[in-house]
C-alpha positions as CSV (number, residue, x, y, z in Angstrom):
1,M,73.3,53.0,-216.2
2,A,75.4,51.2,-219.0
3,N,77.1,49.2,-216.3
4,A,73.4,48.6,-214.7
5,R,72.0,47.7,-217.9
6,L,75.1,45.1,-219.0
7,A,74.9,43.3,-215.2
8,L,71.0,43.0,-215.6
9,A,71.3,41.5,-219.0
10,A,73.9,39.0,-217.4
11,A,71.4,37.7,-214.8
12,C,68.0,37.6,-217.6
13,G,71.1,35.3,-219.6
14,A,71.5,33.1,-216.5
15,G,68.1,33.4,-216.2
16,F,67.9,32.1,-219.9
17,L,70.6,29.3,-219.3
18,W,68.7,27.8,-216.2
19,G,65.7,27.7,-218.2
20,T,67.2,25.7,-220.8
21,G,68.2,22.8,-218.0
22,A,64.6,22.7,-217.0
23,L,63.9,20.7,-220.0
24,V,67.4,18.6,-219.8
25,V,66.4,17.6,-216.1
26,N,62.9,16.4,-217.1
27,V,64.5,14.4,-219.8
28,L,67.3,12.5,-217.3
29,I,64.1,12.4,-215.0
30,A,61.4,10.8,-217.0
31,R,63.6,9.0,-219.7
32,H,66.2,7.8,-217.7
33,G,65.7,7.7,-214.2
34,F,67.9,9.8,-212.4
35,S,67.3,11.2,-209.0
36,P,66.8,15.1,-208.2
37,E,69.5,14.3,-206.0
38,N,72.1,12.4,-208.6
39,I,71.7,15.5,-211.2
40,S,72.0,18.2,-208.9
41,F,75.7,16.6,-207.7
42,W,77.3,15.9,-211.3
43,R,75.6,19.1,-212.6
44,F,78.0,21.4,-209.6
45,V,80.6,18.1,-209.9
46,V,81.2,19.3,-213.7
47,G,80.6,23.0,-213.2
48,S,83.1,23.1,-210.5
49,L,85.9,20.9,-212.7
50,V,85.1,23.5,-214.9
51,L,85.6,26.5,-213.0
52,L,89.1,25.0,-211.5
53,A,90.5,24.6,-214.7
54,V,90.2,28.3,-215.6
55,Y,90.3,30.0,-212.2
56,A,92.2,27.9,-209.8
57,R,95.9,29.6,-209.0
58,P,97.2,29.7,-206.1
59,A,97.5,33.5,-205.6
60,I,93.6,33.0,-205.1
61,W,93.6,30.3,-201.9
62,P,94.4,32.7,-198.8
63,A,91.0,34.9,-200.4
64,L,89.2,31.9,-200.5
65,R,90.3,31.1,-197.0
66,R,89.1,34.7,-195.9
67,H,85.6,34.3,-197.1
68,G,85.3,31.0,-196.2
69,L,82.8,30.7,-193.8
70,L,80.8,32.7,-196.2
71,L,81.5,30.5,-198.7
72,L,80.5,27.6,-197.4
73,G,76.7,29.1,-196.3
74,A,76.6,30.3,-199.4
75,G,77.4,27.0,-201.4
76,T,75.1,25.1,-198.9
77,C,72.1,27.6,-199.5
78,M,73.0,27.5,-203.1
79,A,72.7,23.2,-203.0
80,M,69.6,23.3,-200.7
81,Y,67.8,25.7,-202.6
82,V,67.6,23.5,-205.8
83,L,67.0,20.4,-204.0
84,A,64.2,21.7,-201.4
85,W,62.6,22.5,-204.8
86,F,62.8,19.7,-206.6
87,L,61.3,18.0,-203.0
88,G,58.5,19.9,-203.0
89,I,57.8,19.2,-206.8
90,Q,58.2,15.4,-206.2
91,R,55.2,16.1,-203.6
92,I,52.5,18.7,-205.1
93,G,53.6,18.8,-208.8
94,A,55.8,21.9,-210.9
95,A,53.1,24.9,-210.7
96,I,53.1,25.8,-206.9
97,P,56.8,24.8,-205.8
98,T,57.9,26.7,-209.0
99,L,55.6,29.5,-208.6
100,I,56.7,30.2,-204.3
101,A,60.6,29.4,-205.1
102,L,60.6,31.8,-208.1
103,C,58.0,34.8,-206.7
104,L,59.0,34.8,-202.8
105,P,62.5,35.7,-202.9
106,P,62.0,39.0,-205.0
107,V,59.7,40.0,-202.5
108,L,61.6,38.9,-199.7
109,V,64.9,40.7,-200.9
110,T,62.5,44.0,-201.2
111,A,61.5,44.4,-198.1
112,L,64.7,43.5,-196.5
113,A,66.1,46.0,-198.9
114,V,63.4,48.9,-198.0
115,L,64.0,48.0,-194.3
116,R,67.5,48.6,-194.2
117,G,67.2,51.6,-196.6
118,R,69.2,50.0,-199.9
119,E,65.9,50.6,-201.8
120,R,63.6,53.4,-202.5
121,A,59.5,51.8,-201.6
122,D,58.7,54.3,-204.3
123,L,55.4,53.5,-207.3
124,P,57.7,52.7,-210.3
125,L,59.5,49.4,-207.8
126,V,55.9,48.1,-206.8
127,L,54.9,48.3,-210.4
128,V,58.2,46.9,-211.5
129,L,57.8,43.7,-209.1
130,A,54.0,43.8,-209.7
131,A,54.5,43.6,-213.6
132,A,57.3,40.8,-213.3
133,L,55.6,38.5,-210.4
134,C,52.4,38.5,-211.9
135,G,54.3,37.7,-215.3
136,T,56.0,34.9,-213.8
137,A,52.5,33.7,-212.5
138,L,50.5,33.4,-215.2
139,I,53.6,31.6,-217.7
140,V,53.8,28.9,-214.1
141,M,50.7,28.0,-213.4
142,R,49.3,26.3,-216.7
143,H,51.6,23.7,-216.5
144,G,52.5,21.2,-213.5
145,A,49.1,20.8,-211.9
146,P,49.1,17.4,-210.4
147,G,46.7,14.7,-212.0
148,A,45.8,13.2,-208.7
149,P,43.9,15.2,-205.9
150,L,46.6,16.1,-203.1
151,G,46.3,15.0,-199.5
152,A,46.7,17.6,-196.6
153,D,49.9,16.4,-195.9
154,D,51.4,16.2,-199.3
155,L,49.7,19.6,-200.0
156,L,52.0,20.7,-196.4
157,I,55.1,19.2,-197.1
158,G,55.3,20.3,-200.3
159,I,54.7,23.9,-199.6
160,A,57.3,23.6,-196.6
161,W,59.6,22.2,-199.4
162,S,59.0,25.4,-201.7
163,L,59.1,27.9,-198.8
164,A,62.3,26.9,-197.7
165,S,63.8,26.7,-201.6
166,A,62.5,30.6,-201.7
167,V,64.0,31.6,-198.1
168,L,67.5,29.8,-199.7
169,Y,67.6,31.3,-202.5
170,A,66.6,34.8,-201.1
171,G,69.8,34.5,-198.6
172,F,72.2,32.8,-201.6
173,T,71.1,36.4,-203.6
174,L,71.5,38.8,-200.5
175,V,75.3,37.2,-200.1
176,S,76.4,36.3,-203.7
177,G,76.7,40.1,-204.2
178,R,79.0,40.3,-201.3
179,L,81.1,37.6,-202.4
180,S,81.7,38.6,-206.2
181,K,82.8,41.8,-204.9
182,G,85.7,40.3,-202.7
183,L,86.7,37.6,-205.0
184,G,85.7,38.1,-208.2
185,A,83.1,36.6,-210.2
186,G,85.3,33.6,-211.5
187,P,86.6,32.4,-208.2
188,A,83.3,33.3,-206.2
189,T,81.5,31.0,-208.3
190,M,84.2,28.9,-208.3
191,G,84.0,28.3,-204.5
192,L,80.5,28.2,-204.7
193,T,80.1,25.3,-206.9
194,V,83.0,23.0,-205.3
195,V,80.9,23.8,-202.0
196,A,77.7,23.4,-203.6
197,A,79.0,20.1,-205.4
198,A,80.3,18.8,-202.0
199,V,77.1,19.1,-200.2
200,M,75.0,17.6,-202.7
201,G,77.4,14.5,-202.5
202,L,76.2,14.2,-198.8
203,S,72.8,13.0,-200.5
204,S,74.8,9.7,-201.4
205,L,74.3,8.8,-197.4
206,W,70.7,8.1,-198.4
207,R,70.7,7.6,-202.4
208,P,73.4,6.2,-204.1
209,L,74.8,8.1,-206.8
210,G,75.6,6.9,-210.5
211,W,77.2,8.2,-213.3
212,P,75.4,7.0,-216.5
213,A,76.7,4.4,-218.6
214,E,75.0,5.6,-221.7
215,V,76.0,8.1,-224.0
216,T,73.4,10.2,-224.4
217,P,72.8,11.3,-220.5
218,E,76.4,11.7,-219.9
219,A,76.0,14.4,-223.0
220,W,72.9,16.0,-221.0
221,L,75.0,15.9,-217.8
222,L,78.1,17.5,-219.0
223,Y,75.8,20.1,-220.9
224,L,74.3,20.8,-217.0
225,G,77.3,21.5,-215.4
226,V,79.2,23.1,-217.5
227,V,76.4,25.7,-219.6
228,T,73.7,25.6,-216.4
229,A,76.4,25.3,-213.7
230,A,79.4,27.2,-214.7
231,L,78.3,29.5,-217.5
232,A,75.2,30.5,-215.8
233,L,76.7,31.4,-212.5
234,L,79.9,33.1,-213.6
235,A,77.1,35.1,-215.7
236,F,75.0,35.7,-212.1
237,S,77.9,36.3,-210.2
238,W,79.0,39.3,-212.5
239,G,75.6,40.5,-212.0
240,A,75.4,40.1,-208.6
241,A,78.2,42.5,-207.8
242,R,76.7,45.3,-209.9
243,L,72.6,44.7,-209.2
244,S,70.5,45.6,-206.0
245,P,69.0,41.9,-205.0
246,T,65.6,43.3,-206.3
247,A,66.9,43.3,-209.8
248,L,69.1,40.3,-209.4
249,T,65.7,38.1,-208.6
250,V,63.4,39.7,-211.1
251,A,66.1,39.1,-214.2
252,T,66.2,35.9,-213.5
253,L,62.2,34.9,-213.9
254,V,63.8,34.9,-217.2
255,E,64.1,31.0,-216.3
256,P,60.5,29.7,-216.5
257,L,59.6,32.1,-219.9
258,T,62.5,30.4,-221.1
259,A,61.4,26.8,-220.6
260,V,58.3,27.6,-221.8
261,L,59.0,29.0,-225.1
262,L,61.9,26.0,-225.5
263,A,58.8,23.2,-225.2
264,A,56.9,24.8,-227.1
265,W,59.4,25.3,-230.1
266,L,60.7,22.3,-229.5
267,L,58.1,20.0,-227.7
268,G,55.5,21.5,-230.3
269,Q,53.7,22.6,-227.1
270,R,51.2,25.6,-227.5
271,L,51.5,28.5,-225.4
272,S,48.2,30.0,-224.3
273,A,47.0,33.9,-224.1
274,S,47.4,34.1,-220.3
275,Q,51.2,33.0,-220.7
276,W,51.9,35.4,-223.8
277,L,50.1,38.0,-221.5
278,G,52.7,37.1,-218.9
279,A,55.7,36.9,-221.1
280,A,54.8,40.6,-222.0
281,L,54.1,41.4,-218.0
282,L,57.5,39.7,-217.1
283,L,59.7,41.3,-219.8
284,G,57.9,45.1,-218.9
285,G,58.9,44.4,-215.5
286,I,62.5,43.9,-216.8
287,W,62.5,46.5,-219.2
288,G,61.2,48.8,-216.3
289,L,64.3,47.7,-214.0
290,S,66.4,48.8,-217.0
291,R,65.0,52.2,-216.7
292,R,65.2,52.4,-213.4
293,G,68.7,51.5,-212.9
294,G,68.5,48.7,-210.2
295,H,72.5,49.0,-209.7
296,A,73.9,47.7,-206.3
297,E,75.0,51.0,-205.3
298,G,75.3,50.3,-200.8
299,H,74.5,47.0,-201.2
300,A,76.6,44.8,-198.9
């Protein structure tokens, strides 16, 4: 039980660090004109360089080769679910894509776990999921609504990108635990970020990638790479090896809560009563997971 709670804390920590990155991404896009592809590429490049410096040893390369196909698939999913989410936001604003991309994966992985007999479909599980997902919806839906009416094409395309992001994130979650168990959290995270950087590098085929000339955006990109890629993904991988997919995806719902609280603290944005209620429901759902255990026995 203690190990499961520590792993849950690690997954929540990853969500927290990703939430801090949301504000940094907004700064880079709004103030410095960076594209989502450019931000994602440098984030993964910096993160992979940090992880390579720490974990790259001759002894781990045979193990990485043995898991090569799984690493390639999971790293591609990791890169593409972020890009699909950004593309959905470009079409229809932040609220609906964030809601779909964050709230659908726990439902998908839980349904699969129940079908495979890896999770008990009991009332406590339903209550935990309902509290966490309703809380996330209340936190997210106040922000990011588009200012202009949406056309039918934009709405459909934006929802399609958001659904793709949710499915890719669910798939990444389902295999990340297996990789972390087989390779260790550090080498697995290193391999995943290297693949993700290479995949995002392909975006240069349709949009040039550039490194900033100014000090401030340079520092923001370094923060994204070191903290929200290397450190956050390391915490995520460590938790993934010890948690069920349901617990893992619910714990990372801390991400939007972190972003909203930081916006209130640093930017003076006030939280509504519904957002405070959402925060209480989300934290209550995570607390319920800690009481339930959420360990990864039998998780493959």
